[in-house]
C-alpha positions as CSV (number, residue, x, y, z in Angstrom):
1,M,-15.9,13.3,-34.9
2,E,-17.2,11.2,-32.4
3,D,-20.4,13.4,-29.8
4,T,-18.8,11.9,-26.8
5,A,-21.1,13.0,-23.8
6,K,-19.8,13.9,-20.5
7,P,-19.9,11.4,-18.0
8,S,-22.3,11.1,-14.8
9,L,-21.8,13.2,-11.4
10,L,-21.7,10.6,-10.2
11,R,-19.0,8.7,-11.4
12,R,-17.0,11.8,-11.3
13,L,-17.7,11.6,-7.4
14,L,-16.8,8.3,-7.7
15,A,-13.8,9.1,-9.2
16,L,-13.0,12.0,-7.2
17,V,-13.3,9.4,-4.3
18,V,-10.6,7.2,-5.8
19,L,-8.0,9.8,-6.1
20,A,-8.2,10.7,-2.9
21,I,-8.0,8.0,-2.3
22,A,-4.8,7.1,-3.6
23,A,-3.6,10.3,-3.2
24,W,-3.4,9.3,0.9
25,I,-2.4,6.4,0.6
26,L,1.0,7.7,-1.4
27,L,1.3,10.3,1.0
28,K,1.2,8.1,4.0
29,F,3.9,6.4,2.0
30,V,6.1,8.7,1.4
31,I,6.0,9.9,4.8
32,G,6.5,6.5,6.4
33,L,10.2,6.7,3.3
34,I,11.0,9.3,4.8
35,A,10.9,9.2,8.6
36,G,12.5,5.2,8.1
37,V,15.4,7.0,6.3
38,A,15.7,9.5,8.7
39,T,15.6,6.8,11.8
40,I,18.8,5.3,9.5
41,V,20.2,8.5,9.1
42,V,20.3,9.0,12.9
43,I,21.7,5.5,14.0
44,V,24.1,6.1,11.2
45,L,24.9,9.5,13.4
46,C,24.6,7.9,16.8
47,I,27.1,5.3,15.9
48,V,29.7,7.4,14.8
49,A,29.5,10.2,16.8
50,V,29.9,7.3,20.0
51,V,33.0,6.4,18.0
52,W,34.6,9.4,17.7
53,A,34.0,10.1,21.7
54,L,35.8,7.0,22.6
55,R,38.6,7.5,20.3
56,V,38.1,11.8,22.2
57,L,38.4,9.8,26.0
């Protein structure tokens, strides 16, 4: 069996920083995607509401 040494503390810290940055970017992307979908849904609902209101009048 090969004896592997643990990564140094500095390497672990760098990996943690990279992981945190990647998670932050992914979170911002997901929030932006959800906001975009919500905007499209609101626009479609507004159009449906206007069409319904015109038919009722």
